[in-house]
SEFIVO-429366 format. One record per residue (C-alpha): residue in one letter; x, y, z; residue number from 0. Coordinates in nm, 2 decimals. Layout:
N
+------+--------+--------+--------+-----+
: rest :      u :      v :      w :  nr :
+------+--------+--------+--------+-----+
:    A :      X :      Y :      Z : NUM :
...
+------+--------+--------+--------+-----+
//
This chain:
351
+------+--------+--------+--------+-----+
: rest :      u :      v :      w :  nr :
+------+--------+--------+--------+-----+
:    X :  17.64 :  19.82 :   2.22 :   0 :
:    X :  17.70 :  20.16 :   2.38 :   1 :
:    X :  17.52 :  20.49 :   2.32 :   2 :
:    X :  17.78 :  20.77 :   2.35 :   3 :
:    X :  17.72 :  21.13 :   2.44 :   4 :
:    X :  17.99 :  21.37 :   2.33 :   5 :
:    X :  18.05 :  21.74 :   2.34 :   6 :
:    X :  18.10 :  21.76 :   1.96 :   7 :
:    X :  17.86 :  21.79 :   1.67 :   8 :
:    X :  17.79 :  21.78 :   1.30 :   9 :
:    X :  17.49 :  21.87 :   1.10 :  10 :
:    X :  17.32 :  21.78 :   0.78 :  11 :
:    X :  17.08 :  21.86 :   0.51 :  12 :
:    X :  16.76 :  22.01 :   0.40 :  13 :
:    X :  16.48 :  21.82 :   0.24 :  14 :
:    X :  16.37 :  22.01 :  -0.06 :  15 :
:    X :  16.00 :  21.98 :  -0.12 :  16 :
:    X :  15.88 :  21.94 :   0.23 :  17 :
:    X :  15.98 :  22.29 :   0.33 :  18 :
:    X :  15.96 :  22.47 :   0.00 :  19 :
:    X :  15.88 :  22.83 :   0.06 :  20 :
:    X :  15.66 :  23.03 :  -0.18 :  21 :
:    X :  15.93 :  23.18 :  -0.38 :  22 :
:    X :  16.03 :  23.08 :  -0.73 :  23 :
:    X :  16.41 :  23.03 :  -0.76 :  24 :
:    X :  16.63 :  23.11 :  -1.05 :  25 :
:    X :  16.68 :  22.81 :  -1.28 :  26 :
:    X :  16.94 :  22.95 :  -1.50 :  27 :
:    X :  17.25 :  22.74 :  -1.54 :  28 :
:    X :  17.55 :  22.85 :  -1.33 :  29 :
:    X :  17.87 :  22.98 :  -1.47 :  30 :
:    X :  18.09 :  22.69 :  -1.35 :  31 :
:    X :  18.41 :  22.86 :  -1.45 :  32 :
:    X :  18.33 :  23.15 :  -1.23 :  33 :
:    X :  18.22 :  22.93 :  -0.94 :  34 :
:    X :  18.48 :  22.65 :  -0.95 :  35 :
:    X :  18.70 :  22.79 :  -0.68 :  36 :
:    X :  18.42 :  22.89 :  -0.45 :  37 :
:    X :  18.44 :  22.68 :  -0.14 :  38 :
:    X :  18.26 :  22.75 :   0.19 :  39 :
:    X :  18.57 :  22.65 :   0.39 :  40 :
:    X :  18.95 :  22.70 :   0.37 :  41 :
:    X :  19.17 :  22.42 :   0.24 :  42 :
:    X :  19.41 :  22.29 :   0.50 :  43 :
:    X :  19.78 :  22.37 :   0.43 :  44 :
:    X :  19.84 :  22.00 :   0.51 :  45 :
:    X :  19.62 :  21.88 :   0.23 :  46 :
:    X :  19.61 :  21.88 :  -0.15 :  47 :
:    X :  19.29 :  21.88 :  -0.36 :  48 :
:    X :  19.23 :  21.81 :  -0.72 :  49 :
:    X :  18.93 :  21.79 :  -0.95 :  50 :
:    X :  18.84 :  21.44 :  -1.07 :  51 :
:    X :  18.56 :  21.26 :  -1.25 :  52 :
:    X :  18.43 :  20.91 :  -1.27 :  53 :
:    X :  18.13 :  20.72 :  -1.41 :  54 :
:    X :  17.86 :  20.53 :  -1.21 :  55 :
:    X :  17.70 :  20.21 :  -1.33 :  56 :
:    X :  17.44 :  20.41 :  -1.53 :  57 :
:    X :  17.71 :  20.59 :  -1.73 :  58 :
:    X :  17.65 :  20.93 :  -1.55 :  59 :
:    X :  17.98 :  21.12 :  -1.51 :  60 :
:    X :  18.02 :  21.23 :  -1.15 :  61 :
:    X :  18.23 :  21.52 :  -1.04 :  62 :
:    X :  18.44 :  21.50 :  -0.73 :  63 :
:    X :  18.72 :  21.66 :  -0.54 :  64 :
:    X :  19.00 :  21.42 :  -0.43 :  65 :
:    X :  19.17 :  21.52 :  -0.11 :  66 :
:    X :  19.51 :  21.38 :   0.00 :  67 :
:    X :  19.74 :  21.45 :   0.29 :  68 :
:    X :  20.06 :  21.62 :   0.17 :  69 :
:    X :  20.38 :  21.43 :   0.14 :  70 :
:    X :  20.21 :  21.09 :   0.14 :  71 :
:    X :  20.17 :  21.05 :  -0.24 :  72 :
:    X :  20.37 :  20.72 :  -0.23 :  73 :
:    X :  20.19 :  20.56 :   0.07 :  74 :
:    X :  19.90 :  20.32 :   0.06 :  75 :
:    X :  19.63 :  20.51 :   0.25 :  76 :
:    X :  19.29 :  20.42 :   0.40 :  77 :
:    X :  19.02 :  20.60 :   0.20 :  78 :
:    X :  18.68 :  20.75 :   0.24 :  79 :
:    X :  18.39 :  20.84 :   0.01 :  80 :
:    X :  18.18 :  21.13 :   0.14 :  81 :
:    X :  17.86 :  21.30 :   0.01 :  82 :
:    X :  17.57 :  21.51 :   0.15 :  83 :
:    X :  17.37 :  21.69 :   0.26 :  84 :
:    X :  17.07 :  21.63 :   0.03 :  85 :
:    X :  17.06 :  21.93 :  -0.21 :  86 :
:    X :  17.42 :  22.04 :  -0.12 :  87 :
:    X :  17.74 :  22.03 :  -0.33 :  88 :
:    X :  18.09 :  21.91 :  -0.27 :  89 :
:    X :  18.21 :  22.27 :  -0.21 :  90 :
:    X :  18.00 :  22.27 :   0.11 :  91 :
:    X :  17.98 :  22.03 :   0.40 :  92 :
:    X :  18.11 :  21.71 :   0.23 :  93 :
:    X :  18.42 :  21.90 :   0.11 :  94 :
:    X :  18.49 :  22.03 :   0.46 :  95 :
:    X :  18.47 :  21.67 :   0.60 :  96 :
:    X :  18.70 :  21.55 :   0.33 :  97 :
:    X :  18.95 :  21.83 :   0.41 :  98 :
:    X :  18.95 :  21.74 :   0.78 :  99 :
:    X :  18.98 :  21.37 :   0.72 : 100 :
:    X :  19.26 :  21.41 :   0.47 : 101 :
:    X :  19.44 :  21.62 :   0.72 : 102 :
:    X :  19.42 :  21.31 :   0.95 : 103 :
:    X :  19.58 :  21.09 :   0.69 : 104 :
:    X :  19.30 :  20.95 :   0.47 : 105 :
:    X :  19.26 :  20.97 :   0.09 : 106 :
:    X :  18.91 :  21.12 :   0.05 : 107 :
:    X :  18.67 :  21.18 :  -0.24 : 108 :
:    X :  18.39 :  21.43 :  -0.19 : 109 :
:    X :  18.15 :  21.41 :  -0.48 : 110 :
:    X :  17.84 :  21.58 :  -0.63 : 111 :
:    X :  17.55 :  21.32 :  -0.67 : 112 :
:    X :  17.40 :  21.25 :  -1.01 : 113 :
:    X :  17.20 :  21.53 :  -1.16 : 114 :
:    X :  17.33 :  21.79 :  -0.92 : 115 :
:    X :  17.63 :  22.03 :  -0.89 : 116 :
:    X :  17.89 :  21.97 :  -1.15 : 117 :
:    X :  17.80 :  21.60 :  -1.20 : 118 :
:    X :  17.62 :  21.49 :  -1.51 : 119 :
:    X :  17.27 :  21.37 :  -1.57 : 120 :
:    X :  16.97 :  21.53 :  -1.73 : 121 :
:    X :  16.73 :  21.68 :  -1.64 : 122 :
:    X :  16.89 :  21.87 :  -1.35 : 123 :
:    X :  16.80 :  21.85 :  -0.98 : 124 :
:    X :  16.64 :  21.51 :  -0.94 : 125 :
:    X :  16.70 :  21.24 :  -0.68 : 126 :
:    X :  16.67 :  20.86 :  -0.69 : 127 :
:    X :  16.68 :  20.60 :  -0.42 : 128 :
:    X :  16.87 :  20.37 :  -0.66 : 129 :
:    X :  17.10 :  20.60 :  -0.85 : 130 :
:    X :  17.21 :  20.80 :  -0.54 : 131 :
:    X :  17.29 :  20.47 :  -0.37 : 132 :
:    X :  17.49 :  20.37 :  -0.68 : 133 :
:    X :  17.68 :  20.70 :  -0.66 : 134 :
:    X :  17.85 :  20.59 :  -0.35 : 135 :
:    X :  17.96 :  20.26 :  -0.50 : 136 :
:    X :  18.09 :  20.45 :  -0.80 : 137 :
:    X :  18.30 :  20.66 :  -0.56 : 138 :
:    X :  18.44 :  20.33 :  -0.41 : 139 :
:    X :  18.52 :  20.22 :  -0.77 : 140 :
:    X :  18.72 :  20.54 :  -0.81 : 141 :
:    X :  18.91 :  20.50 :  -0.48 : 142 :
:    X :  19.00 :  20.14 :  -0.55 : 143 :
:    X :  19.17 :  20.23 :  -0.87 : 144 :
:    X :  19.40 :  20.49 :  -0.71 : 145 :
:    X :  19.76 :  20.37 :  -0.67 : 146 :
:    X :  19.79 :  20.54 :  -0.33 : 147 :
:    X :  19.48 :  20.38 :  -0.19 : 148 :
:    X :  19.46 :  20.05 :   0.00 : 149 :
:    X :  19.14 :  19.91 :  -0.16 : 150 :
:    X :  19.09 :  19.68 :   0.14 : 151 :
:    X :  19.05 :  19.99 :   0.37 : 152 :
:    X :  18.76 :  20.19 :   0.22 : 153 :
:    X :  18.48 :  20.35 :   0.43 : 154 :
:    X :  18.19 :  20.59 :   0.37 : 155 :
:    X :  18.06 :  20.90 :   0.54 : 156 :
:    X :  17.70 :  21.01 :   0.46 : 157 :
:    X :  17.58 :  21.35 :   0.58 : 158 :
:    X :  17.21 :  21.43 :   0.63 : 159 :
:    X :  17.00 :  21.29 :   0.34 : 160 :
:    X :  17.29 :  21.11 :   0.20 : 161 :
:    X :  17.34 :  20.92 :   0.52 : 162 :
:    X :  17.05 :  20.69 :   0.43 : 163 :
:    X :  17.20 :  20.63 :   0.08 : 164 :
:    X :  17.54 :  20.56 :   0.25 : 165 :
:    X :  17.39 :  20.29 :   0.47 : 166 :
:    X :  17.21 :  20.14 :   0.17 : 167 :
:    X :  17.53 :  20.14 :  -0.03 : 168 :
:    X :  17.72 :  19.98 :   0.25 : 169 :
:    X :  17.46 :  19.70 :   0.29 : 170 :
:    X :  17.49 :  19.60 :  -0.07 : 171 :
:    X :  17.86 :  19.68 :  -0.15 : 172 :
:    X :  18.08 :  19.45 :   0.05 : 173 :
:    X :  18.39 :  19.64 :  -0.04 : 174 :
:    X :  18.29 :  19.91 :   0.21 : 175 :
:    X :  18.44 :  19.81 :   0.55 : 176 :
:    X :  18.28 :  20.07 :   0.77 : 177 :
:    X :  18.02 :  20.35 :   0.75 : 178 :
:    X :  17.95 :  20.66 :   0.96 : 179 :
:    X :  17.66 :  20.90 :   0.93 : 180 :
:    X :  17.60 :  21.25 :   1.07 : 181 :
:    X :  17.26 :  21.43 :   1.11 : 182 :
:    X :  17.10 :  21.15 :   0.93 : 183 :
:    X :  16.78 :  21.17 :   0.72 : 184 :
:    X :  16.61 :  20.87 :   0.56 : 185 :
:    X :  16.49 :  21.05 :   0.25 : 186 :
:    X :  16.24 :  20.79 :   0.13 : 187 :
:    X :  16.09 :  20.76 :   0.48 : 188 :
:    X :  16.04 :  21.14 :   0.52 : 189 :
:    X :  15.92 :  21.18 :   0.17 : 190 :
:    X :  15.66 :  20.91 :   0.19 : 191 :
:    X :  15.55 :  20.94 :   0.55 : 192 :
:    X :  15.64 :  21.30 :   0.65 : 193 :
:    X :  15.82 :  21.41 :   0.97 : 194 :
:    X :  15.77 :  21.17 :   1.25 : 195 :
:    X :  15.56 :  20.95 :   1.01 : 196 :
:    X :  15.26 :  21.18 :   1.05 : 197 :
:    X :  15.16 :  21.19 :   0.69 : 198 :
:    X :  14.81 :  21.05 :   0.65 : 199 :
:    X :  14.72 :  20.80 :   0.37 : 200 :
:    X :  14.50 :  21.07 :   0.22 : 201 :
:    X :  14.78 :  21.32 :   0.21 : 202 :
:    X :  15.02 :  21.06 :   0.05 : 203 :
:    X :  14.76 :  20.97 :  -0.21 : 204 :
:    X :  14.71 :  21.34 :  -0.30 : 205 :
:    X :  15.09 :  21.40 :  -0.33 : 206 :
:    X :  15.13 :  21.10 :  -0.56 : 207 :
:    X :  14.82 :  21.20 :  -0.77 : 208 :
:    X :  14.97 :  21.55 :  -0.81 : 209 :
:    X :  15.31 :  21.42 :  -0.92 : 210 :
:    X :  15.14 :  21.16 :  -1.15 : 211 :
:    X :  14.94 :  21.43 :  -1.33 : 212 :
:    X :  15.25 :  21.66 :  -1.34 : 213 :
:    X :  15.42 :  21.39 :  -1.55 : 214 :
:    X :  15.17 :  21.45 :  -1.83 : 215 :
:    X :  15.26 :  21.82 :  -1.83 : 216 :
:    X :  15.63 :  21.75 :  -1.83 : 217 :
:    X :  15.59 :  21.49 :  -2.11 : 218 :
:    X :  15.39 :  21.73 :  -2.33 : 219 :
:    X :  15.65 :  22.01 :  -2.29 : 220 :
:    X :  15.95 :  21.77 :  -2.31 : 221 :
:    X :  16.11 :  21.94 :  -2.00 : 222 :
:    X :  16.03 :  21.91 :  -1.63 : 223 :
:    X :  15.87 :  22.19 :  -1.42 : 224 :
:    X :  16.06 :  22.29 :  -1.11 : 225 :
:    X :  15.90 :  22.36 :  -0.77 : 226 :
:    X :  15.98 :  22.63 :  -0.52 : 227 :
:    X :  16.32 :  22.66 :  -0.37 : 228 :
:    X :  16.38 :  22.46 :  -0.05 : 229 :
:    X :  16.47 :  22.78 :   0.13 : 230 :
:    X :  16.31 :  23.13 :   0.11 : 231 :
:    X :  16.53 :  23.42 :   0.02 : 232 :
:    X :  16.38 :  23.61 :   0.32 : 233 :
:    X :  16.24 :  23.47 :   0.65 : 234 :
:    X :  15.92 :  23.60 :   0.79 : 235 :
:    X :  16.03 :  23.53 :   1.14 : 236 :
:    X :  15.77 :  23.28 :   1.25 : 237 :
:    X :  15.93 :  22.98 :   1.09 : 238 :
:    X :  16.02 :  22.67 :   1.30 : 239 :
:    X :  16.37 :  22.69 :   1.44 : 240 :
:    X :  16.52 :  22.42 :   1.21 : 241 :
:    X :  16.40 :  22.62 :   0.90 : 242 :
:    X :  16.58 :  22.92 :   1.04 : 243 :
:    X :  16.89 :  22.70 :   1.09 : 244 :
:    X :  16.88 :  22.58 :   0.73 : 245 :
:    X :  16.85 :  22.94 :   0.61 : 246 :
:    X :  17.15 :  23.04 :   0.82 : 247 :
:    X :  17.36 :  22.78 :   0.65 : 248 :
:    X :  17.24 :  22.77 :   0.29 : 249 :
:    X :  17.13 :  23.13 :   0.23 : 250 :
:    X :  17.41 :  23.33 :   0.40 : 251 :
:    X :  17.79 :  23.34 :   0.33 : 252 :
:    X :  17.84 :  23.07 :   0.59 : 253 :
:    X :  17.73 :  22.80 :   0.35 : 254 :
:    X :  17.58 :  22.95 :   0.03 : 255 :
:    X :  17.69 :  22.81 :  -0.30 : 256 :
:    X :  17.53 :  22.89 :  -0.64 : 257 :
:    X :  17.52 :  22.53 :  -0.75 : 258 :
:    X :  17.35 :  22.40 :  -0.44 : 259 :
:    X :  16.98 :  22.32 :  -0.48 : 260 :
:    X :  16.93 :  22.43 :  -0.12 : 261 :
:    X :  17.10 :  22.77 :  -0.17 : 262 :
:    X :  16.99 :  22.88 :  -0.51 : 263 :
:    X :  16.78 :  22.63 :  -0.71 : 264 :
:    X :  16.49 :  22.39 :  -0.68 : 265 :
:    X :  16.40 :  22.02 :  -0.73 : 266 :
:    X :  16.17 :  21.91 :  -1.01 : 267 :
:    X :  15.80 :  21.89 :  -0.91 : 268 :
:    X :  15.82 :  21.51 :  -0.96 : 269 :
:    X :  16.13 :  21.46 :  -0.76 : 270 :
:    X :  15.96 :  21.25 :  -0.49 : 271 :
:    X :  15.84 :  20.99 :  -0.75 : 272 :
:    X :  16.12 :  20.75 :  -0.67 : 273 :
:    X :  16.18 :  20.85 :  -0.31 : 274 :
:    X :  15.82 :  20.79 :  -0.20 : 275 :
:    X :  15.80 :  20.43 :  -0.32 : 276 :
:    X :  16.15 :  20.29 :  -0.29 : 277 :
:    X :  16.26 :  20.25 :   0.07 : 278 :
:    X :  16.64 :  20.21 :   0.13 : 279 :
:    X :  16.69 :  20.06 :   0.47 : 280 :
:    X :  16.52 :  19.72 :   0.43 : 281 :
:    X :  16.85 :  19.54 :   0.44 : 282 :
:    X :  17.04 :  19.74 :   0.69 : 283 :
:    X :  17.11 :  19.44 :   0.91 : 284 :
:    X :  17.32 :  19.31 :   0.62 : 285 :
:    X :  17.59 :  19.57 :   0.70 : 286 :
:    X :  17.69 :  19.35 :   0.99 : 287 :
:    X :  17.95 :  19.24 :   1.08 : 288 :
:    X :  18.09 :  19.56 :   0.95 : 289 :
:    X :  18.05 :  19.85 :   1.19 : 290 :
:    X :  17.80 :  20.14 :   1.18 : 291 :
:    X :  17.85 :  20.48 :   1.36 : 292 :
:    X :  17.55 :  20.71 :   1.38 : 293 :
:    X :  17.61 :  21.07 :   1.50 : 294 :
:    X :  17.33 :  21.32 :   1.57 : 295 :
:    X :  17.27 :  21.64 :   1.76 : 296 :
:    X :  17.09 :  21.63 :   2.09 : 297 :
:    X :  16.85 :  21.91 :   1.98 : 298 :
:    X :  16.83 :  21.82 :   1.61 : 299 :
:    X :  16.48 :  21.78 :   1.47 : 300 :
:    X :  16.62 :  21.49 :   1.27 : 301 :
:    X :  16.76 :  21.30 :   1.57 : 302 :
:    X :  16.49 :  21.03 :   1.56 : 303 :
:    X :  16.62 :  20.91 :   1.22 : 304 :
:    X :  16.95 :  20.81 :   1.38 : 305 :
:    X :  16.79 :  20.66 :   1.69 : 306 :
:    X :  16.54 :  20.45 :   1.49 : 307 :
:    X :  16.82 :  20.34 :   1.25 : 308 :
:    X :  17.03 :  20.24 :   1.55 : 309 :
:    X :  16.75 :  20.01 :   1.67 : 310 :
:    X :  16.72 :  19.86 :   1.32 : 311 :
:    X :  17.09 :  19.79 :   1.26 : 312 :
:    X :  17.27 :  19.48 :   1.38 : 313 :
:    X :  17.59 :  19.48 :   1.58 : 314 :
:    X :  17.85 :  19.62 :   1.58 : 315 :
:    X :  17.68 :  19.96 :   1.60 : 316 :
:    X :  17.72 :  20.29 :   1.79 : 317 :
:    X :  17.51 :  20.60 :   1.84 : 318 :
:    X :  17.68 :  20.92 :   1.94 : 319 :
:    X :  17.46 :  21.21 :   2.06 : 320 :
:    X :  17.62 :  21.55 :   2.06 : 321 :
:    X :  17.51 :  21.77 :   2.35 : 322 :
:    X :  17.32 :  22.09 :   2.26 : 323 :
:    X :  17.38 :  22.05 :   1.89 : 324 :
:    X :  17.12 :  22.11 :   1.62 : 325 :
:    X :  17.10 :  21.95 :   1.28 : 326 :
:    X :  17.31 :  22.20 :   1.08 : 327 :
:    X :  17.58 :  22.22 :   1.35 : 328 :
:    X :  17.72 :  21.90 :   1.20 : 329 :
:    X :  17.75 :  22.06 :   0.86 : 330 :
:    X :  18.04 :  22.29 :   0.93 : 331 :
:    X :  18.10 :  22.36 :   1.31 : 332 :
:    X :  18.45 :  22.22 :   1.33 : 333 :
:    X :  18.45 :  22.27 :   1.71 : 334 :
:    X :  18.16 :  22.04 :   1.75 : 335 :
:    X :  18.19 :  21.78 :   1.47 : 336 :
:    X :  18.36 :  21.48 :   1.63 : 337 :
:    X :  18.65 :  21.44 :   1.37 : 338 :
:    X :  18.87 :  21.27 :   1.63 : 339 :
:    X :  18.60 :  21.01 :   1.69 : 340 :
:    X :  18.56 :  20.96 :   1.31 : 341 :
:    X :  18.93 :  20.92 :   1.27 : 342 :
:    X :  18.94 :  20.66 :   1.55 : 343 :
:    X :  18.64 :  20.48 :   1.42 : 344 :
:    X :  18.78 :  20.43 :   1.07 : 345 :
:    X :  19.14 :  20.36 :   1.17 : 346 :
:    X :  19.00 :  20.09 :   1.40 : 347 :
:    X :  18.76 :  19.93 :   1.15 : 348 :
:    X :  18.92 :  19.98 :   0.80 : 349 :
:    X :  19.10 :  19.65 :   0.80 : 350 :
+------+--------+--------+--------+-----+
//
């Protein structure tokens, strides 16, 4: 299979706990009425968007935005489910992707994962290898019930940390005909092994011990404690470049959203409990014979996740490396995100 280099890019997420800065973030609930029209991108005049909701297998009500190309309400359309980055909301990167793909003729649902954004689930701001995989299948449920969707032509796009969950969902859910990822993170891998798998067994044991003891405190109080926010409110200047890149997206008007964990909130202190012990790519070969497209920036710190996943996956598979791009470029830089490539990939393979 070919490895493609292209002059376009897309960027992904921010892992919460690994780069938590030493600042406590505001945990007050957001005024959703005030924030409901706050999007970090402009809706295309060729697209219509409406709020929708649907339940996953666990009964959690998920909130989504349904994007449709104008004047195609009576046509059977190919459809896409999109989520990510990890700690982001549908008004950020996933919504921008949905907007662009709807403009190209797809019916698209961009959704907030369980326990985050406007979706249901208590307590707030927790992640799960199982439930976040299920969220994608629930989005496929929703799409398949829409009168203007061809349920035999449904694909998935996962951005950043939700790229791994998208691959896992595709492996298990045979209704998904093709999957693409951008700026991929494998959240269980990075949570349990650290970046580039450099976490020692002693470090892992200590993290698990700390989370285990935290459960006693949470159980005694009846509510979870929250850690530090993934991004500091102010940079010191000596941070790694990718931390500065995350700040530039999540903490500035470019990508800030009040409901985003990465912009304004924090994960629970026990958030890694599921992620650290439940890997999600063990069955990636079972995606085949359905196709996989992995897109990563040439200069992205996360590039190795896509490259390693490409080696693990069975044919048909494709790895696209975007020259000069960093991780977050694939979040919102329309001039570098390969939307034409994504359109061609899904039109060719949703059949």
